[in-house]
N, C-alpha and C positions, 0 to 999 in steps of 0.2 A: 200144807205144811213142811217146814223145814226138819230134817233130819242130820245129826252130827253121826257119820260115820266111822269107823274104830279106828281110822286112816286119819281122820281132824276133817276129811272133805265133806263136807255141805250140800246137802241136795236137798232138792224141792221133791216133796211124792204126793200122790194120791191114797187118801186112804177107804175102806169100804168096811165098817165093822156093824155086827150084828148080834146081842144075846142068840148063844145056843144052850137048848138045854142038854142035859150032860147026866151022866150015875152018879158025879159028884156032885150035880147042880148047875148052875147057871154057869156060864163062860160065856166074856166076850171072843168074837171070832172076828178077826181082819184083815182083808187083803189090801197089800200094799203093791202100790205103781208108782217107780220112777218117771214121773213128769219132768225133769230138771232140760231134757232135750229139744221137748216139744213146746217148753216155755221160750225159750233162746229161740226157735225158728217162728214163731205167733210175735217174738218181741219186733224181730230181723223184717217180716212181712209187714208190721205195722212201720215201723221208719220207713220201710220203701215205699209205702204208700204215703208218708208224710211228705219223705223227698220229691214223690209224684206231683204232691197237691203243691206243694211252693212252688216246681219249676211250671206246673201250667199254668198258678196265678202270677206267676211274673212273667208270663210270656206276653207279648204285645199281640199276638194272635188269640182270639177265643178257642177253647179250648172243648170237644164234644166227645163222649165215647157213648156210644149208644149200642144196645142189644141187636146183632145182626136180626135175630130171628122177626122180632117183631117192629124194629127201628124204635124202643125207650129208649129215653137220655138216663144211664150209669152211675158217669162221671159227667163236673164240667168244671169249668175253670170259674174264677170270679169274674175276668173280662167277658166272658159268654155268658153271663149272667146280667152285665150290666151292658150289655152290647142288644140282649133280646127284653130288658125292663124287668125279668119277673124277679120277688126273694128266691130264698133258698127252698124253701117248703114248696114253692110252685113249682119252681124247676124239677124235683123229683118225681113229679107226675108228666112231666109233657115227655112227648112224643116228635119225633120228624116232621107229623101231619101237621102240629101245632105252629112250626115256625115255614118249613119249604112248601112256599105257593105252587110249588109246578108239580106236587104230588099228593094226585086228591083221591086215590084208592093203593091198594095194597100191592095189587099189580104194579102201576108204576113205581114203587116202592123198590119190588122185586129189579125190578129193569136197571134202577138205578144201581143196587147192591150186586148185581150180577157182570156190573165191567169194574168195580173195584176188588182189586188183591193185593198181596204182599209188596209192588213196586206202586209208588205212592204217584195220584194221579192228579192234576189240575182242573176243577171244574168254576164253572162262574153259575150261581142259581138267585134267583130274587126270593129275600128273607123278611117275614113279616114280626112285628117286634107285638109287646105286649098294649102299648094303644092301637094299633094299626097300624101304624107307619112306615113304609121298606126301603128295605135299601141291598142296594147289591152287593152280591158275597162272593166273592174268590175264596173258591174251598181247597185246601190241600188233602186229600184223601187215600188213606191208607186201611187193610185190612190188618189186624192184631187180635194176637191167642194168648187170653188169660186165663191163667189155671185150665188147661185144657179146652177152651170156651172160647168161640170166635167171635170179635168185635169190631164196632163203625169208628174207627178214627179220625176225627177232622178238623184239622187246624183252618178258622174263618176270619179271613181280615173284611172289613167293610173297604169297599173300592169305588161307594159312589163316586164320589169328586173325582177318584181317576177317571172314571171311566167317561164323567163329564165333559173334564178338559179333552179327551180325546176324542169326542164328539163338536168340541171346538175345534180340535186342531186339523179333523178332515173335513171341519162344513169349509174354514176357512185354504185348507189345500186346495178342494175342490172349487171354492171362489177364486184362489192363487190362476188355476187352471185356466179356469176359465178367463178370468183378465188378460194374461199372460196369452191366451189364444185371440182372444177378439183383440187384441192392441198388438198383437206380432210381437212380442219380446218374448225372446230367448232366456233361456235361463242356463249356467254352464258351473262347472265346481272344476277348479284346478288344483291337483293334489301333489301338495310341494315335494315328500318324498319318490313321487312315481313320476312326477312332472308329467301326469297323464292328464287329458282333457275330456271331461263327462262333458256331453253336450243332449239336452234336449228336442223334441222333435222341430221345433221355433227353430233353434241355432240353425240345422241341417238346411231347412227353407232360407233364413237370411242370407247366407251363404252360397245358397245353390249345391250344396253338395247333398252326394247320395250315402245315408248310414251302410257302414261297412264292418264289418267283422275284424279281428285283429289290425285295425289299421289306426295308428298315432293320430287322435286327433288334433294335438298340440300342432306338430308336425302341419297339418293340413290347413289349420289355423293360422300361424303363421307363415304359410307360403299365398293365403290368403292375402295379409294385409301389403298394402303396398311397401315398395323396398325401402322408400323414404320415410315413413310412418314406422317402421317396424320398430328401431331402434328406441326411438321416443317412448312408445310403446311400453315396450319391455323394461325400461327404464324406471317410468313409472310404478310398474306392478311392481318392480325389485324394492323401490323408496316405503310403497305399503306395504311390503314385507317387513322390510325392515325396522319401520317405524309402527306396524302394527295399527294404522293407519287408511284410509279409505283408497280405495284407485276409483277415478273420473273421470273420462275422456271420450274426446271423440277422435274418429282414425276413418282412414279410406282403406276397403275392402277391392280387391277386383271379382267378383262371383264367377266358379267355377263354371257353370251352365254356359253363361252368355259373355263372361268376359265385361261386364258394366261395372263403370267404378261406383261404390254406392259408400255414402257416409254412415259412421255406426258408430253410434252414443254408448259407452259402458260406464257401469258402475257396479261398484263389486266392493267386498269388504274381508277382512280375514277370519278364519275358522278358528275354535282351540280346542285341544282336550279337554278330557277331566285334571289334567295335571296343568291347566292354563299354554302348553305348546301348542304351536304354532302349527297346524296340519294340511289345512286349504283355504284357498280362496273363491268363493262363491260369490256370483257376479249377475246381471242382467241385461243384454244386449238387444238394443232396436234399432232401425233402419230410420235414420234420421234425414234423408238426401232432400229429401222435399224441401224438409225445413231451413237445410244449414244452404243448399244452393238460394233460397230467398232471402237466407242472409246477409250471403256475400253480396247478393245486389243491394242492397239495402243500405251495406256498408260504402260499396262503390260511388252510390249515388250521394249519400251522406259527407263521402268524403271529396265531391265533386261540390257540392254545394258550403263545404266549411274552405275548400279550395277559394272558391268563389266571392265567399264574405272576405277571408284574407289578404286577398289580391285587393277587394272593394276597399276594404280601410283603408289600406298604404296608398292606392288612387288618392281619399278623398283624403289621407292624412297630409299627400305634398303638399297639395294647396291648401288647404288649412293652416297649415304651418306658416304657407306666406302670408297668407291671412291676418294673423296674429301678427307674425313681425314687423306688417306694412302699418297694421293698426296701434303697435306701439311702437314704431319712430313719427307716427302723426300725432299721437300723444306730446313727444318733446319738444313738437312745435308748440308757439302761443295759440293759443284756443279759448274759443270764451265759453263760460261754463257748462249751457248748453250742448254744446259740440262733446266738451269732455267727458259730458256727461254719458251722452248716446255712445263715446266712445270706449269708453267702458263696460258698460252695458253691453255693448258688441264683444268686447275682448273675453268679458263672462261666459255670453251663451258661445262663445266660439271653443271656450274652455270646457264647457259641458258635453259639447259636440264631441271633441278630441277625444272625453273618456269613456264615452260611448261607442266610438271607436275602438277603442282602445280593449273595451268590454266585452266587443263583439270578437275581436280578435282570440283573446284568451279565450272564450266560450268556442271560435272552431279550432282553434288547436286541442282543445280536450276530447270532444265529438271527435277527430279523428288521429287522437294517441298521438299525437305529438310535444306534449307538455308533458316534460319529468319529473320527477320529484327527485330532490337531492337528500342526502343524508350529510347532513357538515357541522360540527359542531359550533354553537353559539352559545350567546350569555343572556340568561330570561330577563335578566334588570335591565340590559341595553337594547332589548327587541322592545321592551315597555316603557323604554326612556324614548325611545325615537319615535313609537308611538302617542307620546305627552306632548313632544315638540311639534307634531305632525297638528294636533290635533287643538293642541295649546291658545291659538288664538282664537280660534272662529269658537272654543267655547267663553271666552274670555268676551268675547263681541257679542255674544246670547245673554252672558251671564247666569249661565250656567255651572253648575257644580259638578269637577270630575274627580272621580279615586277608583284609587286598584285596592283591594285586598289579596293578598299572595301566601298563601299558606306558606308559612315558615319551617315546616317539613317538606319542602319541594326544593332540588337542586337546581343551583343559578347556572350549573356548568351541561348543557343538554346538546343532544344530538337530533337533526332533525333539519325540515327544511323551513328555516328561517322564513325568508321570503314570501312564500306564501302562508305561513303561520301568519306575520304582518299582514298579505291581503287579505285573510277573512276577516280578522280584525279588527284592519281596519272599514269594512265593507261593514262590518255591524256596529259598529262605532259611529260611522259617517253619517249611516239610517238613523242611528238613536240620538244624534245631533240635531240633523234632520227634523225629525219628526216630535220633538221637543222643545217646548217655548219655556216653559222654565221648571225650576227641580234639579237634577240631575241626571248622571249618567255615569253606570258604577262597571267596573270591569273585576271580574273575581274570577279568582283561580285558584279551583280544589285538587286537592290530593285523594284520588278516592280507594288506589292502592301501588302499593312499592313492594319489587322484587331484588335480585340482583343487580339488575343492571335497566329494569324499566320501569316509567313511571307512569300510570295512568289518570291521565291529567281532564279536568272538567274546567274548560275556558265559558263564562257568561258574561253577556252585555245585558245589564237589564237600566232601563230608561225609564221617566214618567211621563209618558210624552202622551200622544193620542190614542194609544193602541189597535187594536184590528178589530173589526167586529166579528162574532165568530163564524158568518155566514160566507165573509170575505177571506179568513184563515187558509181555503182549502187553495185559493190561487198560489198561496207564495210557493218558492222554490220552483216554482215554471217560466221557461223561457216566455220574456217580452211579457210577464203579465204583471201586474199592480194590484191592490185591495182596491184602490180610485184609478180607472182605467178612462175616465170618460174626457170628454174636449176641456171638460172645465177645470182640470184636477187642481189643487193647490202645490201639490210638491213632484218636481221635475223627476227624470230617471226612465230608463226601460224596463228596470225590473230583473236583468241581467244578473246585476252583483251577487246576489243572493244564490241564483242557480249555481255560478260561478262557485261560492263560496261553498256550496254542498259538494258541487263536484270535487272542488281542493281536498277538503276535508275527509271525503270518500277515497278518490285515490292516493289519500296519507293512513286507510286503514281505520277511519273515526266515523263516525254516527251523529248528526247536527239534529236539534232538536230546541222548539221555542213553544212559550207560553200567553198570550197577550189577551188583557181585558179594555173593549174600549173605555176611551178617555181614563184610562188608568197607569197604562202604561203597558209593555213587552218584555221579555225578556228573549234573547238568543244566544245559541251557547253549543259548543261542540264537544266532544269528548274526542281525546284522543291517546295515542302510547308513543310516548318517544323513551326514544336511549338517554343515559344520565352518567353524567362523568363524579365519579368521585370527592369531592370538593369541600374544602374548610373554609365556608363565605366567610365565618367572625374569626376573628384572632382571637384567643382564650387571653392572652396577657392582657386586649385592651378590655373584655369584660371585669376583670377581678378591678377596674375601677370603677366602677358603678355596682358594682355586687350585690352590696349590702347598703347601697343609697336606695331613699327613700324616694321615687318617682311621681307624678303627680301631672296626668291625663285629664286635659281639659276640651270638652268637643261636643257643640249638642248634638253631631250624629250621633248615634248608636252605632251605626255600623263600623263608625273610624274610632269610637272609643275601644268597639268590642279588638278592633282589627291589630290597634298598637299597643294593646293590653295582651295579644296573642302572641304578637312578637317580641315584647319584649319579655315574655315569659320563656320563651324558646332561648333566652341569652340567658335562663336564672334570675333574671329581675322582677321585681315583684312590682307591685303599683296599685294607687288607688286613682280613682277618676271620680271626676266631676262634670255635671252637663252644659255648666255655665258658669260667669265667673264670681257672681255673688256666691253660687253654693264652692265655688272653687276657694274663694275668699276665706268662707271660715272655716274650712279644712287646713289652710297656710296657719289660718290664728292659733288654730290648739295641736298641731303635729309640726314637728321637725321635717321637710321638704328640701331634699336635695338637689332635684332637678324635674323642672316641671315644663311639659311639651304641652304649647296651649294655642289653639285657631282663634284666627285673628277676628271672621265675621261671628256673634254669637249675639242671642236673644239677652236682652237684660242690663250685663259688662259683659262689653269682646273682650278681648283679647287684649288690647294696646291700654286700654279701660282698665284693665286688671292691673296690668304692667305698670299703667301709672299710680294706682292708688296702694301698692305696694311700695312705690316708690317714696308716694308724698310721707308714709306711713312709717320709714325706714325699715320695711321689712327686708331682708336681705335675701337671697333664691341666688345660692352660688351658680348654677345653671340654667338658661333659659331657651328655649325650641320653640319657633314659634312659626304654627303653618296656615299656610294662606291657598284656597281653592282660587285667588286672585292675581292681579300682577304684584309681582314682588316689589318693583319699584315704587310703586305706588306706595303698599306698604313701609319701605325702608324712609320714602319720603315723608310720609305722614306720622311717624314715629319722631325722624330728627325735631320736623317741623314743631310734636309733642314734648320733646326734646325727654323722648324714651330710649332708656337703652336696651339692645335687642343683640343677644348675640350670636344666634345663629337662626335662619332661616329658611324652609323647607316648601316649598310649592307643590299642592297638590296634584296631579297624583305623584303616588310614592310608593317605589319597591322598600322591603325589610334590607336589600344593601343598597340602597340610596338613605333609606332610616340613619343607617347602620355607621354608612360611609359620612353623615353628617352629626353625629353624637360624638363618633370617637375620630374624626377626623382632626390629624395634627395641624393640617393647616391653617385652620382658626382658631388660633390663640387665644386665648381669654385676655379682652382687650383692658382687662384691669391692670393689666400686669406690665403696667410701661416702663416699670424701671429694671426688665430683663433683659434686655435689648443687649447686643454685644459689639465687640468693634478689634479690629487687629494692636494686637500688641506693637508692632514693628508697623511702618510704611511700605508698600506692596502694589508691584504698579503689574496692571489689571489691561487687557486687551477686551472691547467690547466691540464684536464683529457683528454689524445690525446695521440693514440698508435703510431703515425709516427714522428719520430724524425726531420724531415725539419718543419712540422708542430708546432712543440713544440716550437724549436727554434725562429719561424713566433710569434707566439701567446704571448710568452714568451718577447721576443724585445720589442712589442707593448705595451704589457699592463706595464713593465718596464719603460718605457717612457713614461707611465701617472702614474707610480709612486707606482705601484705596488709590493710586494715582494715575487714571484714567488716559489711555490712548484709546481711540474708532478706528477703528477699517468696517468701509459703506458695503462691502461686497467680500465673499470668501476671496476671491484674487487678491485684493487687497493684503487681508489676513493672511496668506501664505509670504509675500512679500515682506508687510512687516516682523510677522515672527522670525523669518529667516535673518534678519538684518537687526534684531532687538532683543535681548531677555528678557521676558514677562516670567511672572509667576504664576501666572495661570490665564487663559483664553475662554470669555464665555460667547456661545456661537449658536446665532441663529442660524434655522435649518435652509427655509425658503428666501434665496435671494439671487436677483439677475446675476449674471456675470460667471459664479461660480456660486454654487448652493453649498449648504454648511458641511454636508456629508464627504463629500467632493475635496472641501479647503481642509479637512484633519484629514484626510485618508494623504493627500499630498506633503502637510505639514510633519508626520508619522514618519516622510520617508527620511528625512532628515533631522526631526526631533522627537525623542522616543516616551520622554519625561516630563513635560511639562502638561499639567491636569488643563483638560479640556471638558467644560460644561456648557454641555445643551441647550440652548433657550428654545421651548416651545410650545404652543399650545395643544401639542398632540402628544396623547399622556398616555395613551395605551400601551401593551407591554410588547407589542409587537412594533410600535415605535421606538420605545425605549432601546428593544434588542437591536434595531436598527442602527440605533445609533450607537451602542455599543460596539457592532461588528466594523462603522467607521475608524473606531480607535477613541471615542469619547469617553469621558470616565466615571460622568454621572450624568443625570436629565433634568434640569427645571424646569416644570410650566408654568407659561405666560397664563396670566399678571402673576408676574414675581412675588411672592411672599416672603418679607423679610426671614421669617423664623426658617423656613424653609434652606433658603440662600445661606443661613448662620449653621443651620446642621451640615450644608457640603462644607464651607469654609472650614467647619472645625476639625474636616479631616487632612486639611494641609496645612493647616497654619494657628499658630497658637491666637487663643481669644481671650477676651476679659470683658465682666459685664460689665456697663457703663451705666449711670443714673441717667435716665431721659425724659424728666418729666417735662412735658412742653406746657406752654402757656398758650392754649387752644384758646381763651377769652376772642383776640383778634381774627379769628377762621370764621368766614360766611358760612351761611345755609344757602344753595344752590340746588334747585329742584333737578334731581335726577341723578346726582354728585353726590359721591360721599368722601366729602372735602377728607374729614377727620379718620378714616383709615387711610387715605395717602399719609397723613401728614407724619401718622403711627410708624408709618414704610417707613420713608424716607427722611426721617429724623435732620430735616435742612430747613434753613429763611422758608417762611409764609411767601415772602414774593419768589423764591425761585419754583417753588409750585406754584402759585399762580401764572409763571410764564409758561411752564407747564400747557398750560388750559390754554393760554391765549398761541401755544406752538396749534395745537388742537383745532381753535378757531379758526386761522389761518388756509387751514391747511384743509377743514372740512367744511368751511361755509357755502362751498360751491359743490354740494355732496350730488347735486340733481343732477347739474352741469356735467359733472366730472363723470359718474355711471352715464348720462346718455350718449357721453364723446364713446364711452368702452363697449357701448352693445354691440358691436360689429365683432369685438375680440373678447371673446370665450375668457381666453388666458387671462388677459391686462382684467379685466373684469373681475376674476377673483381675485387675482395676486392685489386689486385695491381693498378688496372686503375681506382679504387676509392681513394686511396692515393695518384695516380701521380695528377688527376684531383683537390685536393685538395690543394696540393703542389705549382702545378703548377701556381694554381689561387694565392695562396697568395706571389706567387713570381714574378707577371704580368709576366708571361711567356704563352701569350695571345695564338698564335697558338696552346701552345702543350695543356694547360688549357681545349681550346674548341673542341679539335678534341679526346681528350680524353672525355672527356663528351658526346660528337654526340656515342660514342662507348658504351660510359659507359650506358646513357639512353635510347639510344636506340635499345642496342646489335647487332649495326650492324658494325662485325667484317671487313667487308673488306676494315675499313678504317684503319687495326691495322700496314701494312706493311707503310702506309703514320705516323703514327704516331711513327714509330723507325726512319722512317726517319728524321725526323723534332727535334724531343727529341736527337737523335745524333747527330744532327747540332749545336743544341742549347750546348750540352756539348763540343763538341769541340771545340764552341764559348767563352765557359767559359774559357776550356782549355788552350785557348791562348790569352784570354785577363785577364781573373779576377787572377788564378793560379799565374802567374809571380808576378804581384803587391804585391801579400799575401806573396809569398816567401820575394822578396825584402824587403817587410817590419817590417819580424820577425827581433826581435833582438839577439844579442847573444846568445846562448843557457845556460841558465843558471844550472853550474853545481851544483849538490846535491852531499852534504857526503853519509855515509852510515844513519848516525841518519837523517838528512833531509828527505831522500828518507823514511825511513819506517815510520816515523813521519805521510808524504805526502799520504803514500798506506794507514795508519789507519785512517787518515783523509778523503779520499779519500771514503773507505767503508763503515764506517757512513753515508755521504753524500748519497750513494747511498741506505744504507737500509732504510734512512728517506724520501728518494723519494726526497734528494734536487735536483735542477737545478746541473750540471756539465756543465764550459764551456768548449769550443774544445781548449783554450789556456794552462788550468790545467791538459789534458790530453796528451796536445801535450808535455809538460815539462816532466810527467811523463814517459811517452816513449821514448824520445830522450834521458833520465836516467838508463835505462834501455838498453837498446841497451845494452849496454858495458856488461851486465849483465848476458842477455837469447838468449839462440838461434831464431834465425830469425823469426822460426815455430813459436813460441811461443808470441812472440812481434807480428806477423801476426793475429794469432786468436784473443790474446789481443783488438787489434786495430777493428779487422771486429765484435767481438762482444758489443764494443762501437757504433759502428756505425748502428747495428742492434737495440740498445735501449736494449738487451739481460741481464738484472741487474745482475740477477741468476747468470748467468756464468761469466758475467765480476769478481763480490763480490767472485765467488770460486777460481777461476784463482790469484786474488788480496791477497785471504787468503793465498794460496799453497806457491805464490811469496813470501810473508814477513814471510811465517817459513824459505823457504830457508836461506832470508837473514839474519834472528835472530840467523839460526845454522853459521853464518861466526863468 
């Protein structure tokens, strides 16, 4: 109870009261004891116990306190209870004999206790749980005294898993020691801090070194490595150290015991401490001398074989080229059909043999490591367009469909070996075409990964061909192996192409893959990493034109529909799609459509039929782009035959940039806006420098329709003289000409005339070409064929111009297969007969193209100059197939298309002869008869005009020749006419002066 003292202090007391008999009666007798301090002491002891209990319970180890005399459990933590699996009551009755499997008697217990004192010791025992299971126990034990009595304190941890790991490590270490001993592989460790090298016994044996104390092993090692190899090895060690990488190389040593040269292969990796700092390099070494010598011998043998193959291919190529050349010469002579057939087959066979020899040469170069991979900038779209040009005709011949899909996120400007990439794709595509009889060949380029400067791309070529049987797929990518290696095989080839493609991909750090199903088709592809240049492929201002427009994609191919949708989506353009013309027509009738992209050949209702239906029902679509996997000219001809208007055409396969250029191409003006043409507000004088007479006429007519007075220079030399003598407002300069080209002429003119604008006229329109013309001193660059709108945009920079009403009456125009006369009329804005005379000139110039090309075959320079002129002329006159074929031959030096060019050009000439020449003949007025004085005056005026490089019309020449026919022999008339056609002014002037002398004598 509590008592309050006089001082007010409260005390806890213990009272012992009992009754006592006294003389006065019973009284209570109390003995009072102050127990306040005792209670406080008990409270402190209890709090200490609680604190201790909490500490033991929160410990990750199990805590046991045992009576040291009998081993009985006095105190325990919650972790101890959980570890043994008993409840609290059961734990209170346990002793050490219940869980320690190593103590079976009191004597054994006393032996354990005798080793424990006031200093903690660590022991390991096996403990048993309540359920009978056992665990490895790691015990930290110490003797403690509580209340003057000795106790056994133990902190116990389950180390079963740790012991198992240690056992495995030991087992692995033993196995490794056995393996390294058996394989004679040495283990070493290089300490970075001390530059000391630790070696095992095998390392000493490999190097022939006797182990010694206090010797720097690194110095021993570096002295053993051959002097020429040591810097390379140490550099590789430093690189591995700096990059946290691995170290793997082969070098030579001289053994210390016998001076024998040995080859050592080393592999190592950096070792790190707990802070992640590099502390050492640990590695293994093995003697690979015998293997390396065998490898060197094999490489030498392989190099000798490859050199032999290379020499043989060169030796075979020389007579083969002669054979092909002779066969071509014979083909130019008169032959009967059977002879012609035999010789064409001989050419095909010879070309196949030449391809095999080229493959062998490439294969031999790769084998001896002489084929270098370049890293140069290139444009992906150009690479694909070149491939399209190469295979376009083969695809057309076989009636296959050829398409590309390119991920829009792939940059167009890449860095790599474009030549070898083209070679790989050519092989895959060539095989796909060869083994596909119907269906399609599809090239897909996907983006796998993109970082700051590199792209991982997946190129694949998929076909619907014959496929490859599963049992034959293992033969692929092996030299001189094909699926069908029988002597009766249907398809030719050596099988080398795939081997070379695979090796090229691997040389570029990529990997090849394929999958194929017999009779279903095949996919061949490769994954390769290329660097890219950050470029802006598309101009945002152009995209704004159609950003809110409704596009409709119409194509029966799901792949092509998805591709187009994906590309448009990348430009933020939304689109609808339809799989055929009927479905598209329904969409157009219920939706407002601003732009349709439509395939030509589709089931039910094809592209042209859809356009015809829209036209017949007065449904106007502002913008139309037609896609064709077939011949573009056939499409244009059929459209013109059916009186169907097509604004733009794009051929499959196409890239995103090709599609972009077609949709946003400023060269392709809306043909309906015919009133938007322009002309000069005042007459200006222009000089056209051009060596081809047809191009002279074409350029002159267009410029005259704009309001220029035109002079003609036939080459650069004439141009320099004429600019020096006359004041021209502008000069239009062709680039490739005889005597002096456009570049040199411009430089000469700029020496005395800095101001007159000079505009380049060229079919070469790459940025590099434009830069060259600029460096030469030209102000602008116009592409051939000339487009009026583009010419006008340049002229506006120098002259005042105004819009003119230019609605031409086209009712008198005729349809000629292979020629887009309507486009020419729109471009040149001149009398229809003047345009027909341009085609008459083309006819006269190229009707004997077969003989012309045959006569030029021995002069490559003149041969390609002829093709260059044909390309320019046919482009200006919109003879599209002739233009595209001559361009393909000229640009790619692809002579295999020459026969096709001859055939289509002669067909065009035949069409001109049958359609245009009769019109010109019937439209001619009665020939005016000139008297002798008029004739002499006409000749004198003509000589002056020729000397002044004035333009001479065909009517003036025709009138003169008709009046001279009665006065001169036919051979003289023919010579004069031929000289006029060839623009040989010197000869014409000389002939006319002689004729004038003869007439004056009369």
